[in-house]
TORZAFI-810467 format. One record per residue (C-alpha): residue number from 1; y, z, x; residue in three letters. Coordinates in steps of 0.001 Angstrom, whole numbers, plus 500000, padded with zeros to 6 digits. Each point is the difference from the previous one (the first is absolute). Layout:
N
+-----+--------+--------+--------+------+
:  nr :      Y :      Z :      X : rest :
+-----+--------+--------+--------+------+
: NUM :      Y :      Z :      X :  ALA :
...
+-----+--------+--------+--------+------+
REM end
This chain:
154
+-----+--------+--------+--------+------+
:  nr :      Y :      Z :      X : rest :
+-----+--------+--------+--------+------+
:   1 : 420294 : 466645 : 210366 :  SER :
:   2 : 496883 : 500476 : 502117 :  GLU :
:   3 : 501474 : 502146 : 502764 :  GLY :
:   4 : 501814 : 502263 : 497581 :  GLY :
:   5 : 503306 : 498363 : 500864 :  ASP :
:   6 : 502579 : 500141 : 497247 :  MET :
:   7 : 501403 : 496773 : 498651 :  GLN :
:   8 : 503234 : 499762 : 498046 :  THR :
:   9 : 500448 : 497726 : 496977 :  ALA :
:  10 : 502263 : 499802 : 496981 :  THR :
:  11 : 498655 : 500620 : 496514 :  VAL :
:  12 : 500728 : 496357 : 499194 :  ASP :
:  13 : 497960 : 498805 : 502983 :  ALA :
:  14 : 497111 : 502266 : 499058 :  LEU :
:  15 : 500022 : 498873 : 496391 :  GLN :
:  16 : 500724 : 496289 : 500270 :  SER :
:  17 : 498536 : 499257 : 503435 :  GLY :
:  18 : 497114 : 502447 : 500349 :  ALA :
:  19 : 499420 : 500230 : 496206 :  LYS :
:  20 : 499792 : 503803 : 500207 :  GLN :
:  21 : 500260 : 502299 : 497022 :  HIS :
:  22 : 501574 : 503439 : 500444 :  MET :
:  23 : 499711 : 503443 : 498535 :  ILE :
:  24 : 503048 : 502052 : 500900 :  ILE :
:  25 : 499566 : 503773 : 499809 :  VAL :
:  26 : 503118 : 502164 : 500202 :  ALA :
:  27 : 500239 : 503756 : 499946 :  GLY :
:  28 : 499956 : 503158 : 502058 :  ASN :
:  29 : 497635 : 500567 : 502930 :  ARG :
:  30 : 497214 : 501419 : 497791 :  LYS :
:  31 : 500198 : 497122 : 497481 :  ALA :
:  32 : 499832 : 497445 : 502822 :  ILE :
:  33 : 497113 : 501792 : 501723 :  ARG :
:  34 : 498029 : 500268 : 496747 :  ASP :
:  35 : 500632 : 496328 : 499197 :  ALA :
:  36 : 498922 : 498793 : 503443 :  LEU :
:  37 : 496894 : 502202 : 500000 :  LEU :
:  38 : 499065 : 498560 : 496594 :  GLY :
:  39 : 500655 : 496460 : 501213 :  ALA :
:  40 : 497573 : 500519 : 502864 :  ASN :
:  41 : 497078 : 499895 : 497538 :  PHE :
:  42 : 500835 : 496383 : 499100 :  LEU :
:  43 : 500970 : 498726 : 503453 :  LYS :
:  44 : 497497 : 497139 : 499907 :  MET :
:  45 : 501445 : 498836 : 496660 :  GLU :
:  46 : 503486 : 499852 : 501543 :  PHE :
:  47 : 498795 : 497646 : 502735 :  ALA :
:  48 : 498061 : 497777 : 497585 :  VAL :
:  49 : 502896 : 499809 : 497539 :  ARG :
:  50 : 502739 : 499611 : 502637 :  ASN :
:  51 : 501769 : 503193 : 498965 :  LEU :
:  52 : 502411 : 502202 : 501952 :  LEU :
:  53 : 500855 : 503615 : 499213 :  VAL :
:  54 : 503623 : 500800 : 500813 :  VAL :
:  55 : 500785 : 503736 : 500163 :  PRO :
:  56 : 503618 : 501163 : 499716 :  PHE :
:  57 : 500347 : 503709 : 500696 :  GLU :
:  58 : 502956 : 501753 : 498389 :  ILE :
:  59 : 501453 : 503316 : 501168 :  SER :
:  60 : 501060 : 502782 : 497621 :  GLU :
:  61 : 503573 : 498693 : 499927 :  ASP :
:  62 : 498779 : 496573 : 498849 :  GLY :
:  63 : 500535 : 498219 : 503312 :  GLU :
:  64 : 497372 : 497978 : 501855 :  GLN :
:  65 : 497978 : 502261 : 502262 :  GLN :
:  66 : 499431 : 498342 : 503357 :  VAL :
:  67 : 497566 : 501694 : 502315 :  ARG :
:  68 : 500275 : 499425 : 503727 :  PRO :
:  69 : 497411 : 497755 : 501583 :  SER :
:  70 : 498351 : 500710 : 503317 :  GLY :
:  71 : 499993 : 503451 : 501535 :  GLY :
:  72 : 497210 : 502534 : 499861 :  PHE :
:  73 : 498983 : 499824 : 496376 :  ALA :
:  74 : 497781 : 497097 : 499023 :  GLU :
:  75 : 500459 : 498592 : 496530 :  ARG :
:  76 : 497092 : 500678 : 497647 :  PRO :
:  77 : 497428 : 497214 : 499683 :  ALA :
:  78 : 500919 : 499365 : 496358 :  TYR :
:  79 : 503531 : 499006 : 501121 :  GLU :
:  80 : 498805 : 497545 : 502638 :  THR :
:  81 : 497555 : 497915 : 497953 :  GLN :
:  82 : 500525 : 496212 : 500246 :  PRO :
:  83 : 500949 : 499800 : 496301 :  TYR :
:  84 : 502817 : 502588 : 500361 :  VAL :
:  85 : 503394 : 498451 : 500747 :  ALA :
:  86 : 502955 : 501790 : 501498 :  GLU :
:  87 : 503410 : 499418 : 498467 :  ILE :
:  88 : 502602 : 498296 : 502172 :  VAL :
:  89 : 503231 : 498227 : 499138 :  GLY :
:  90 : 502789 : 500386 : 497513 :  GLU :
:  91 : 499991 : 500575 : 496256 :  GLY :
:  92 : 496911 : 502204 : 499659 :  TRP :
:  93 : 501860 : 503283 : 499483 :  ALA :
:  94 : 502141 : 498519 : 497223 :  GLU :
:  95 : 497025 : 498350 : 498307 :  TYR :
:  96 : 497883 : 503162 : 500063 :  ILE :
:  97 : 502933 : 502138 : 498811 :  LYS :
:  98 : 500508 : 497707 : 496994 :  GLU :
:  99 : 496276 : 500072 : 499162 :  GLU :
: 100 : 499849 : 503780 : 500418 :  MET :
: 101 : 503149 : 500530 : 497882 :  ASP :
: 102 : 498504 : 497850 : 497204 :  ASP :
: 103 : 496727 : 501921 : 500178 :  ALA :
: 104 : 501819 : 503368 : 499864 :  VAL :
: 105 : 501951 : 498827 : 496915 :  LYS :
: 106 : 496711 : 499174 : 498279 :  GLN :
: 107 : 497783 : 502797 : 501315 :  GLY :
: 108 : 502277 : 502854 : 501031 :  GLY :
: 109 : 500422 : 501801 : 503311 :  ASP :
: 110 : 496223 : 500394 : 500509 :  LYS :
: 111 : 500060 : 496384 : 501177 :  VAL :
: 112 : 501698 : 501144 : 503218 :  LYS :
: 113 : 496989 : 502200 : 500787 :  GLU :
: 114 : 497301 : 497594 : 498799 :  GLU :
: 115 : 501379 : 496779 : 501475 :  GLY :
: 116 : 499900 : 496439 : 498665 :  ILE :
: 117 : 497949 : 496861 : 500608 :  ALA :
: 118 : 501115 : 496395 : 499510 :  ILE :
: 119 : 497508 : 497117 : 500009 :  VAL :
: 120 : 501465 : 496670 : 501126 :  LEU :
: 121 : 498125 : 496705 : 499810 :  ALA :
: 122 : 500491 : 497494 : 502802 :  ASN :
: 123 : 502393 : 498043 : 497762 :  ASP :
: 124 : 502355 : 503011 : 499826 :  GLY :
: 125 : 499066 : 500927 : 496433 :  LYS :
: 126 : 499713 : 503733 : 499275 :  VAL :
: 127 : 496547 : 500490 : 498473 :  ILE :
: 128 : 500187 : 503733 : 499403 :  ARG :
: 129 : 502114 : 503086 : 500604 :  ARG :
: 130 : 498546 : 503469 : 499849 :  GLY :
: 131 : 500678 : 503657 : 500726 :  VAL :
: 132 : 497759 : 502533 : 501680 :  GLY :
: 133 : 496514 : 499621 : 501430 :  LYS :
: 134 : 499324 : 496346 : 500751 :  VAL :
: 135 : 497018 : 498586 : 498062 :  PRO :
: 136 : 499141 : 497592 : 502822 :  TRP :
: 137 : 496997 : 498309 : 498423 :  ARG :
: 138 : 501876 : 499400 : 496729 :  LYS :
: 139 : 503076 : 498679 : 501807 :  MET :
: 140 : 497984 : 497549 : 502096 :  VAL :
: 141 : 498123 : 498810 : 496884 :  GLU :
: 142 : 503266 : 499522 : 498061 :  GLU :
: 143 : 501496 : 498092 : 502915 :  LEU :
: 144 : 496982 : 497690 : 500239 :  GLU :
: 145 : 499993 : 499432 : 496234 :  THR :
: 146 : 503725 : 499177 : 500006 :  ALA :
: 147 : 499655 : 497601 : 502919 :  VAL :
: 148 : 496765 : 498234 : 499054 :  THR :
: 149 : 500225 : 500273 : 496220 :  GLY :
: 150 : 496448 : 501350 : 499960 :  GLU :
: 151 : 498950 : 503596 : 499475 :  LYS :
: 152 : 498828 : 501407 : 503311 :  GLN :
: 153 : 497923 : 503134 : 500490 :  GLU :
: 154 : 499376 : 501654 : 503324 :  LEU :
+-----+--------+--------+--------+------+
REM end
């Protein structure tokens, strides 16, 4: 919102009502930071294409890492961009754990260090899953192609 106020909405409301696509990134602090810094280069594309980035930070023991809000330390600018959503509500930890477990089965323990990304269209369809450094431009192009049926290049 304009004043920087946070609004809360369900994934269903964002997808069906606001027609927003999502790219969920899950991993340790470094993986999340690297993903959000990379996303910053395409921030105008996220607004034009109605796309939210949803970071889910995982601690070393595999649990969701929740950092306190307020206090002395300001959050970095890349975490407070209008296209970055904060996770609230139930079910996220279980969903991310299942996705991470599947990725580890396929890619080994390095997945825990590198993190994962899941691209969701506004109809709930998973467009892509990936491990490691997020190829933002490619993911946005694949999402647009899947949604419009036409090859899109940024």
